[in-house]
MIZA-566496 format. One record per residue (C-alpha): x, y, z. Coordinates in Angstrom, 1 decimal. Each point is the difference from the previous one (the first is absolute). Layout:
<selos>
X|Y|Z
...
</selos>
This chain:
<selos>
-68.2|58.3|143.5
0.0|0.6|-4.0
3.8|0.0|0.1
0.3|-3.1|2.1
-2.5|-1.6|-2.6
2.4|0.9|-2.9
2.9|-1.3|2.0
-1.3|-3.3|0.6
-1.5|-0.2|-3.8
-3.6|-0.2|0.8
-0.6|1.8|-3.0
1.4|-2.6|-1.9
-1.8|-2.3|1.5
-3.4|1.3|-1.3
1.7|0.4|-3.6
2.0|-3.4|-0.4
-0.3|-0.1|-3.8
1.3|3.3|-0.6
4.0|0.8|-0.1
1.5|2.0|2.8
-0.7|3.7|-0.4
3.3|2.1|0.4
0.0|3.6|0.3
0.4|1.9|-3.3
1.1|3.5|1.0
2.5|1.1|2.9
-2.9|1.5|1.9
-0.8|-0.2|3.7
-1.5|-3.1|0.8
-3.6|0.9|1.4
-0.9|-1.0|3.5
3.5|-0.5|1.2
1.6|3.4|-1.6
3.0|-2.1|-0.6
2.3|0.7|-2.8
-0.3|-2.3|-3.0
3.3|-1.9|-0.7
1.7|0.8|-3.0
-1.0|-1.9|-3.0
2.4|-1.4|-2.9
-1.1|0.0|-3.6
-0.8|-3.3|-1.3
1.3|-0.8|-3.3
-2.7|1.0|-2.6
-0.6|-1.9|-2.8
-0.9|0.0|-3.9
-3.2|-1.4|-1.4
-1.1|-1.2|-3.7
-3.2|-0.9|-1.4
-0.4|-3.6|-1.2
-0.5|-3.4|1.4
2.8|-0.3|2.0
-0.2|-1.4|3.2
1.5|0.2|3.5
0.9|3.8|-0.3
1.3|1.8|3.3
-2.5|2.2|1.1
-0.1|2.7|2.9
-1.5|-0.4|3.3
-3.6|0.8|0.2
0.7|1.2|3.5
2.2|2.7|-1.1
-1.6|2.9|-1.8
3.1|1.3|-1.5
2.2|-3.1|-0.8
1.9|0.2|2.9
0.0|-3.1|2.9
1.5|0.0|3.6
3.1|-1.8|0.2
1.0|0.5|3.7
-1.5|-3.2|1.2
-3.6|1.7|0.9
-1.6|-2.1|-3.1
0.0|-3.2|1.8
-2.6|-2.6|0.3
-2.9|0.6|2.5
-0.2|-1.4|3.4
-2.5|-1.6|1.3
-1.7|1.9|2.8
-1.2|-1.4|3.2
-3.8|-1.1|-0.2
-0.5|1.1|3.4
0.6|3.9|-1.0
-3.0|1.0|-1.9
0.4|2.4|-2.8
-1.1|3.5|-0.3
-2.4|0.8|-2.8
0.4|3.7|-1.6
-2.4|2.0|-1.9
0.7|0.9|-3.6
1.4|3.4|-0.2
-2.4|2.6|-1.9
0.6|0.9|-3.3
3.0|2.1|-0.5
1.8|-1.5|3.2
3.0|-2.0|0.3
-0.5|-3.5|-1.2
2.8|-1.6|1.3
-1.4|-0.7|3.0
-3.1|-1.3|-1.6
-1.0|-3.3|-1.1
1.0|-0.5|-3.5
-3.0|0.3|-2.6
0.2|-1.9|-3.7
0.0|3.1|-2.3
-3.0|0.0|-2.2
0.6|-1.6|-3.4
-0.1|2.0|-3.4
-2.5|-0.1|-2.3
-0.2|-3.1|-1.9
0.5|-0.4|-3.9
-3.5|-0.8|-0.6
-1.3|3.2|1.5
3.1|2.1|-1.7
-0.9|-1.7|-3.5
-3.9|0.9|0.4
1.4|3.6|0.8
2.2|0.3|-2.9
-2.7|-1.2|-2.3
-2.8|2.3|1.3
2.4|2.9|-0.8
0.8|-1.2|-3.4
-3.9|0.1|-0.7
-0.6|3.2|1.5
2.8|1.6|-2.3
-0.8|-2.0|-2.7
-3.9|1.5|0.2
1.4|3.6|0.7
2.1|-0.1|-3.1
-2.6|-1.3|-2.2
-2.5|2.2|0.9
2.7|2.9|-0.4
0.4|-1.5|-3.3
-3.1|-0.1|-1.2
-1.5|3.2|1.4
3.0|2.2|-0.9
0.7|1.0|3.5
3.4|1.2|-1.1
-0.5|1.1|-3.5
-2.0|3.3|0.2
-1.3|1.0|-3.5
1.5|-2.8|-1.9
-1.5|-3.0|-2.1
1.5|-3.3|-0.6
-1.4|-1.5|-3.3
0.7|-3.8|-1.1
-0.3|-0.3|-3.8
-1.7|-3.5|-0.7
2.1|-2.2|-2.1
-0.6|0.7|-4.0
-1.9|3.5|0.9
3.0|1.7|-1.4
3.7|0.3|-0.9
2.0|-1.4|2.9
-2.5|-2.1|1.8
1.6|1.0|3.3
-0.7|2.0|2.9
0.2|4.1|-0.3
-0.3|2.2|3.0
-1.4|3.4|-0.7
1.0|2.6|2.2
-1.1|4.0|0.2
-3.5|-0.3|1.0
-2.6|2.2|-2.1
2.8|1.5|-2.1
0.6|-3.2|-1.9
4.0|-0.6|0.7
2.3|-2.4|-1.3
-0.8|-3.4|-0.6
3.0|-2.5|1.2
-0.1|-3.7|-1.1
1.1|-2.6|2.4
1.5|-3.4|-1.0
-2.3|-1.6|-2.7
-1.9|-2.8|1.9
-0.6|-1.7|-3.7
3.8|-1.5|-0.9
-1.0|-3.9|0.4
-2.9|0.8|-2.6
2.2|1.9|-2.0
2.8|-2.7|-0.1
-2.6|-2.6|-0.4
-1.6|1.6|-3.3
3.5|1.6|-1.5
2.3|-3.3|0.9
-1.2|-2.3|-3.0
1.2|2.8|-2.8
3.4|0.2|1.5
2.2|-2.2|-1.5
3.7|-1.6|0.2
2.2|0.5|-2.5
3.3|-2.1|-0.3
2.6|0.5|-2.5
2.7|-2.5|-1.6
3.0|0.6|-1.8
2.1|-2.4|-2.1
3.0|-1.3|1.7
3.5|-1.0|-2.2
2.1|-2.4|1.4
3.1|0.6|-1.9
2.5|-0.1|3.0
0.8|3.7|-0.2
1.3|2.8|-2.5
3.8|-1.3|0.4
-1.0|-3.6|-0.5
2.0|-2.2|-2.7
-2.9|-0.7|-1.6
-0.6|3.7|-1.2
3.4|0.4|-1.6
-0.6|0.1|-3.7
3.0|-2.2|-0.4
-1.1|-2.5|2.3
-3.6|0.0|-2.1
1.6|-0.5|-3.2
0.5|-3.7|0.9
-3.0|-0.7|2.2
-2.8|2.5|-1.4
-2.7|2.0|1.3
-2.0|-3.0|0.9
2.5|-1.3|2.6
-2.0|-0.5|3.5
0.8|3.1|2.1
0.1|2.5|-2.7
-3.7|0.7|-0.4
-2.9|1.0|1.8
-2.4|-3.1|0.3
-3.3|-0.1|-2.1
-3.3|-0.2|1.7
-0.7|-3.6|-1.2
3.1|-0.9|2.6
-1.8|1.5|2.9
1.4|2.0|2.7
1.2|2.7|-2.1
-2.3|2.9|1.9
1.0|1.1|3.4
-2.1|2.5|2.1
1.6|3.3|-0.2
-3.1|2.2|1.9
-3.2|0.1|1.7
-2.3|2.9|-0.2
-3.8|0.9|-0.1
-2.5|1.0|-2.1
-4.0|0.2|-0.4
-2.8|-0.5|-2.7
-1.3|3.5|-1.5
-2.2|-1.8|-2.6
-1.7|-3.5|0.5
1.6|-1.3|-3.1
3.0|-0.6|1.6
1.7|3.3|-0.4
2.4|0.7|2.8
2.2|3.2|1.2
3.0|-0.1|1.4
3.6|1.7|0.2
2.6|-0.3|-3.0
2.8|-0.8|2.6
-1.9|-2.9|1.0
-0.1|-1.5|-3.4
2.5|1.8|-2.0
2.7|-2.7|-0.1
-2.3|-3.0|0.0
0.3|-2.8|-2.5
-2.9|-1.3|1.5
-3.1|1.3|2.1
-2.3|-2.0|2.0
-3.0|1.1|1.8
-1.5|-1.7|2.9
-3.8|0.8|0.5
-2.1|-0.9|3.1
-2.0|-2.9|-0.8
1.9|-1.4|-2.8
2.5|-3.2|0.8
2.5|0.9|-2.5
1.9|3.4|-0.9
-1.1|1.3|-3.5
2.9|1.1|-2.5
-0.5|3.9|-0.4
0.7|2.0|-3.4
1.6|3.2|0.4
-2.3|2.6|-2.1
1.9|3.2|0.6
2.2|1.9|2.7
1.5|3.4|0.2
3.7|0.2|2.0
-0.5|3.5|0.7
-3.3|-0.1|1.8
0.9|-3.7|1.5
-3.5|-1.5|-1.3
-0.8|-3.2|-1.9
-3.1|-1.8|-1.2
-0.2|-3.6|-0.3
-2.6|-2.5|-1.1
-1.3|-3.6|1.0
-2.3|-2.0|-1.7
-2.9|-1.8|1.9
-3.1|-1.7|-0.4
-2.1|2.4|2.1
0.0|3.5|1.1
2.3|1.3|2.6
-0.5|2.3|3.2
1.0|3.3|-0.7
0.8|3.1|1.8
-1.0|3.5|-0.8
2.2|3.2|-0.8
-0.9|2.9|2.4
1.3|3.3|0.1
3.2|0.6|1.5
-0.6|3.8|0.0
-3.2|-0.3|2.1
1.9|-1.5|2.9
1.4|2.1|2.6
3.1|0.1|2.5
-0.8|-2.3|3.0
-2.8|-1.9|-1.6
0.3|-3.6|0.5
1.4|-2.4|-2.5
0.7|-3.7|-0.7
2.6|-2.0|-1.8
-0.5|-3.7|-0.9
3.1|-2.2|-1.3
2.0|-2.9|0.4
3.3|1.7|2.3
2.9|-2.7|-0.4
-2.4|-2.5|-1.1
-2.6|0.1|2.5
-3.1|0.3|-2.2
-2.8|2.1|0.5
1.5|2.2|2.8
-2.3|3.0|1.1
1.6|3.1|1.6
-1.8|3.5|1.1
1.2|3.4|0.5
-0.7|3.3|-1.2
0.8|2.3|-2.8
3.4|1.6|1.2
0.6|2.5|-3.1
-0.8|0.6|-3.7
1.8|1.2|-2.8
3.4|-1.5|1.2
3.1|-0.3|-2.8
2.5|-2.7|0.5
2.8|-1.5|-2.0
1.4|-3.6|0.0
2.7|-1.4|-1.8
-0.3|-3.7|-1.3
1.7|-1.9|-2.8
-1.4|1.7|-2.7
0.6|3.6|1.1
-1.8|2.0|2.4
-4.0|0.3|0.4
-0.9|3.8|0.8
-3.3|-0.5|1.6
-2.4|3.0|0.3
-3.4|0.8|2.0
0.2|-3.1|1.9
-2.2|-0.7|3.3
1.8|-0.6|3.3
-1.5|-2.3|2.5
1.0|-1.7|3.3
-1.9|-3.1|-0.8
2.6|-2.5|0.2
1.4|-1.1|-3.5
3.0|-2.3|-0.6
1.7|-1.8|-2.8
-3.1|-2.1|-1.9
-2.2|2.9|0.8
0.9|1.6|-3.4
-2.8|0.3|-2.4
-2.7|-0.6|2.7
-3.0|2.1|0.1
-0.3|2.9|2.7
-3.7|0.5|0.8
-1.8|2.5|1.7
-3.0|-1.1|2.6
-2.5|-0.3|-2.9
2.3|-2.8|-1.4
1.1|2.1|-2.9
3.5|-0.2|-1.4
1.5|3.2|0.1
3.6|-0.7|-0.3
2.3|-2.8|-0.9
2.7|-0.9|2.9
3.4|0.6|-1.5
2.7|0.8|2.3
1.0|0.1|3.4
2.6|1.8|2.0
2.9|-2.5|1.2
1.4|2.2|2.7
-3.4|0.9|1.7
-3.2|-1.3|1.6
-3.5|0.6|-1.6
1.2|2.1|-3.1
-1.6|-1.7|-3.3
-0.8|1.3|-3.4
-2.4|-0.7|-2.4
-0.8|0.9|-3.7
-3.4|2.2|0.2
-2.9|-1.1|-2.0
0.0|3.8|-1.8
3.4|-1.3|-1.6
-1.5|-3.6|-1.0
-3.1|1.0|-1.5
1.6|2.3|-2.7
2.3|-2.6|-1.6
-2.0|-3.5|0.9
-1.4|-0.3|-3.4
3.2|0.5|-1.7
1.7|-2.8|2.2
-3.2|-2.3|-0.6
0.6|0.3|-3.8
3.7|0.2|0.2
0.2|3.4|-2.0
2.5|2.7|1.3
-0.6|1.5|3.2
-0.4|3.7|-0.2
2.9|1.9|2.1
-1.3|2.6|2.8
0.9|3.1|-1.3
3.4|1.4|1.2
0.0|3.9|0.4
3.5|1.4|-1.2
1.4|3.2|-1.9
3.1|-1.6|-1.8
2.8|1.6|1.6
3.2|-1.4|2.3
0.4|2.0|3.3
2.5|0.3|2.3
0.3|1.6|3.5
1.4|3.5|0.2
3.4|0.0|1.5
2.3|3.1|1.1
2.2|-0.6|-2.9
-2.9|-0.2|-2.4
-1.3|3.4|1.2
3.4|2.0|0.0
0.4|-1.1|-3.5
-3.6|1.1|-0.9
0.2|3.4|1.9
-2.4|-1.0|2.4
0.2|0.9|3.8
-1.7|-3.2|1.4
0.2|-3.7|-0.8
-3.6|-0.3|-0.3
-2.4|-1.9|-2.6
0.6|-2.7|-2.4
2.5|0.5|-3.0
-1.0|-1.1|-3.3
3.1|-2.3|-1.5
-2.1|-1.0|-3.1
-3.1|0.2|-1.7
-1.6|-3.1|-2.1
-0.9|1.0|-3.3
-3.5|0.4|-0.8
-0.9|-0.5|3.5
-2.4|2.4|1.7
2.7|1.9|1.5
1.7|0.5|-3.6
-3.4|1.1|-1.2
-0.2|2.3|2.7
3.4|1.6|-0.7
1.9|-1.2|3.3
3.7|-0.1|-0.8
3.0|-1.6|1.4
1.7|2.3|2.8
-3.6|1.2|1.1
-0.5|0.1|3.8
-3.8|-1.1|1.0
-0.4|1.7|3.5
-3.8|-0.3|0.3
-3.2|-1.4|-1.4
-3.2|2.2|-0.1
1.9|2.4|2.4
0.9|-2.9|2.4
3.6|-0.1|1.1
1.7|-3.3|-1.1
3.2|-0.2|1.6
1.2|-3.5|-1.1
-0.5|-1.8|-3.3
-1.4|-2.9|2.1
-2.9|2.3|1.1
-0.8|1.2|-3.5
0.1|-3.6|-1.5
-2.7|-0.9|2.8
-1.8|3.3|-1.0
0.1|-1.2|-3.7
-1.3|-3.8|0.6
-3.1|1.5|2.2
-1.2|1.9|-3.1
-2.4|-1.3|-2.5
1.1|-0.8|-3.6
-0.9|3.1|-2.5
0.1|2.7|3.2
1.2|3.2|-0.6
2.6|0.9|2.6
2.1|3.5|0.3
3.5|-0.8|1.0
1.9|2.7|1.7
3.5|0.0|-1.5
3.3|2.3|0.0
1.7|0.2|-3.7
3.4|1.6|-0.1
-0.6|2.2|3.3
-3.5|0.8|-1.0
-3.3|-1.3|1.6
-2.6|-1.0|-2.5
-3.3|-2.2|0.2
-0.2|-3.0|-2.8
-3.5|-2.0|-0.7
0.6|-3.7|-0.4
-2.7|-2.3|-0.8
0.4|-3.0|2.1
0.8|-3.4|-2.4
-0.4|-3.8|0.4
3.4|-1.8|0.2
-1.6|-3.4|-1.3
-1.0|1.8|-3.2
3.2|1.8|-0.6
1.8|-3.6|0.8
2.2|0.8|2.8
0.7|-2.7|2.6
</selos>
C-alpha cells in the first residue's frame, strides 16, 4: 500500500508547498527494494556575498547538489479523493527519515542570545584577569611598585623583582611626558639664520670685468650687494633650535646653526615677533655657541643636569624644530655614551668626542635643542644624526658644556681639551723595514721622526727605534699604539718597550698635551 501511495503522489498531496524530493544516493529504495535510477550531476554554481539578487541556487530537495533528470521529477498528480491516504508513524530517532513526514529543522541560536553570551564571557574573563593582576596570582614573590608623579627621578613606573633579596629595578616608559613637555617647551626657542645675498649676475658677468668698470664704476646696478635700507637683502639660510639657560636671555645652541649667519632671529613662545639675537661666543671644535636677546621680563629657563649620572637605557626626550615644525617632542632611550664621530663641512672637519647616542628622533632643525632626562633637566644638546640609519642620533653632553659655558658667555678663548701625545711620527713595520733593521718579525711601530723638545725627545726616543709594546702589553700596529697613548692622562709616566739596533730595552715617557706643544 505504501508503494502504491508513493506512485500516485499521496506524499506530495500532504506536502503541496515543498518541492518534489528526489533520491540523493544510489541506494535501494526501501519498501520496494527497487534499485534507484542513476543520477546525473546537476551543474554546480559559485556564490558570492553581496546584495546581488536572482542568484541560482541548489535544489533544497537534493542534499548533495544533484537533481534527477530522467523525468521522474514531474508535477504531482491529483490522487482520487475516494482513495483514503494511509498515515504512517514517524520513525524512531536514528531510523530512516526518508519514509517519514519532513519536520522543519530547529532554528539556531538568535543573534541576541549569542551577543549576551559573548558579553558574559567578556565580563568573566575580565574579572579573572583583574583579580589575577591585583592579587598577583601569577607573580609569586614579585612586587610591583608605582612611583607617584614628582616623587623622584623619572616619575614613572618601576617594577622591582627578586623577592626579599632586593633585586634590580626596571624603569617602565615614563607617564609624565606630557607634563614634562608642558614645563620645558616654553624655554625652547626657534632660531632662524639669514645671510646677505649679492645680485651681481655671477662671477663671469661683464659688470665684474675691470675694463668695463673703468667706465661705469662700482656703483652700477648689479655690481654690489643691496644695502639694508633697500630691503630684501637677507635670505633665510637655516633653521635650528636653542634654549634659555639663564632668565636674562642667554641661549645655548650649536655653533653650526649660527656660524655663517649675518643675522640671527629668535622666536619665543608668547611673543608675536622674533627677537634679533647677538652672538656672544662660539667654539667650532666643540660646536657650541651662546646667544643673547633682550626682553622686558625674565624668560623661562631649563636647568643643566649631569650627563654622567644618566645610564644607558634611561628614557630621554628631545624638543626642537625639525624641518621648521615648531616645538616637536620625541622620546627614546639613551643608546650609548662616549661616542666619537667626525663630520666634514665647509670649514673643515668637526671631530666630536664623548657624544651621547639616542634613538629619540632627531632631524635637521633639531640641532641646538635640548636632550632632557625625565626630570626635565638638560643632559645634552642635539647635534647630529646618521643619515644612513634610523634611530641613531647624537648629542653633546653637559659634561662638555659646563666646562666652557662661562668662556662662551664672556667671549673668551675656550680652553681646548687635553690631547695626549708623545711627539713622534710612527709607521707600521713592514717586511722590508724589518729586513733592513735585522728583525725577524715585522711587528710594532717604526719611529720615523721625533719632534724637538717633545716628550719623546726628552725621554730619549730616537729615529729608527721600534716600539713593540707599552707596559708589557704587545702593540703590533701603530694604530693600536696611538689609541693606547690617547687613552692615557697628560703627565702620566708610561714605560715603552722598544727595540734599538736589535736590542730590547724599556724607555719611560711622560705623556704630554698636544695643544700645549702647539701641534694641530
